[in-house]
C-alpha positions in Angstrom: 82.6 98.2 -38.5 82.4 97.6 -41.6 80.5 93.8 -42.6 82.6 92.1 -45.0 82.3 89.3 -47.7 82.1 87.2 -44.6 79.2 88.5 -42.9 77.7 88.8 -46.6 78.5 85.3 -47.4 77.4 84.1 -43.9 73.9 85.9 -44.4 73.1 84.6 -47.7 74.4 81.1 -46.6 71.7 80.9 -43.8 68.6 82.3 -45.7 69.3 79.0 -47.8 70.0 76.6 -45.2 66.6 78.0 -43.0 64.7 77.2 -46.1 65.6 73.8 -46.9 64.7 70.8 -44.4 68.0 69.1 -45.4 71.5 69.6 -44.5 73.2 71.9 -47.3 76.5 71.3 -48.6 79.4 73.5 -49.3 79.8 72.5 -53.1 76.0 73.1 -53.6 75.5 76.2 -51.5 79.2 78.0 -53.4 77.8 77.1 -56.7 74.4 78.6 -55.8 75.8 82.0 -54.9 78.3 82.2 -57.0 81.1 82.3 -54.2 84.7 80.9 -53.5 83.9 77.4 -51.8 87.1 77.2 -49.9 86.4 80.8 -48.4 82.8 79.9 -48.0 83.9 76.7 -46.0 85.7 78.8 -43.4 82.7 81.1 -42.8 80.2 77.7 -42.9 83.0 76.2 -40.1 83.0 79.5 -38.0 79.2 79.5 -37.6 79.5 75.5 -36.8 82.1 76.4 -34.0 79.8 79.2 -32.6 76.8 77.0 -32.6 74.9 78.5 -35.2 75.2 76.0 -37.7 75.5 71.9 -37.0 77.8 70.1 -39.5 77.7 66.1 -40.4 80.2 65.0 -42.4 79.6 61.7 -45.4 77.4 61.6 -48.8 74.8 63.4 -47.3 76.5 65.8 -45.4 76.4 69.0 -44.6 75.0 71.8 -42.3 71.9 72.6 -41.0 70.8 75.3 -38.4 71.4 74.8 -35.0 69.1 76.9 -33.5 65.4 78.1 -34.8 65.5 81.2 -37.2 63.3 83.2 -34.7 66.6 82.8 -32.2 69.2 84.1 -34.5 69.9 87.4 -34.6 71.9 89.5 -37.4 74.1 90.5 -34.7 74.8 87.5 -33.5 75.5 86.0 -37.0 77.8 89.1 -38.0 79.6 88.7 -34.8 80.1 85.0 -35.6 81.2 85.9 -39.0 83.4 88.5 -38.4 85.2 87.2 -35.0 84.9 90.5 -33.1 81.8 92.8 -31.7 79.9 94.9 -33.9 81.6 98.2 -32.9 81.4 101.2 -35.2 84.0 103.1 -33.4 86.9 102.0 -31.0 86.0 103.8 -28.0 82.0 103.1 -28.8 81.4 100.2 -25.9 83.0 102.5 -23.2 84.6 105.6 -22.6 87.4 103.6 -21.0 88.1 102.0 -24.2 89.4 105.0 -25.5 92.6 104.4 -27.6 94.0 107.6 -27.0 93.1 108.0 -22.9 91.1 111.0 -23.9 88.0 109.5 -22.1 88.0 112.0 -19.3 87.6 114.9 -21.4 86.2 113.4 -25.0 83.3 115.2 -26.0 82.0 112.8 -28.9 82.1 109.8 -26.8 78.5 110.1 -25.6 77.1 110.6 -29.2 79.3 107.6 -30.5 77.5 105.5 -27.3 74.4 106.5 -28.4 75.2 105.5 -31.7 76.3 102.1 -31.2 73.5 101.3 -28.8 71.1 102.3 -31.3 73.1 100.0 -34.0 73.0 97.0 -31.8 69.4 97.4 -31.1 68.7 97.4 -34.7 71.0 94.0 -35.1 69.1 92.4 -32.3 65.4 93.4 -33.3 66.0 91.9 -37.0 66.5 88.0 -37.0 67.4 85.3 -39.6 63.3 84.7 -39.7 62.8 88.2 -40.4 65.1 88.2 -43.4 63.5 84.8 -45.3 60.4 86.2 -44.7 61.0 89.1 -47.0 
């Protein structure tokens, strides 16, 4: 899986939001990060839809974390931002998902599956709190 700008912007924004005690608005975040306001707004709305963020409207509106940073794994954040699972190969989650129907004689699926499991474990082991600390 290729992590896109959506993942990068989600992580950068969540770090800032986690460090503040007040809602952060899209204008301020996009200026601070030097990124497109419209694209960032889409990313943040997606995170709000998935209950990673809470959004507030109005003059003092913006976004705050919906969960404790210790409860938000990098895997959850990336999957919300990308709108798909963090699979590295189409067939990695299960041999049955082989796009070419070669599962019964595929010799590389066990490797892909072990690799996928390691990546999943790694992304699950890091939380937003871990990143904010660094």
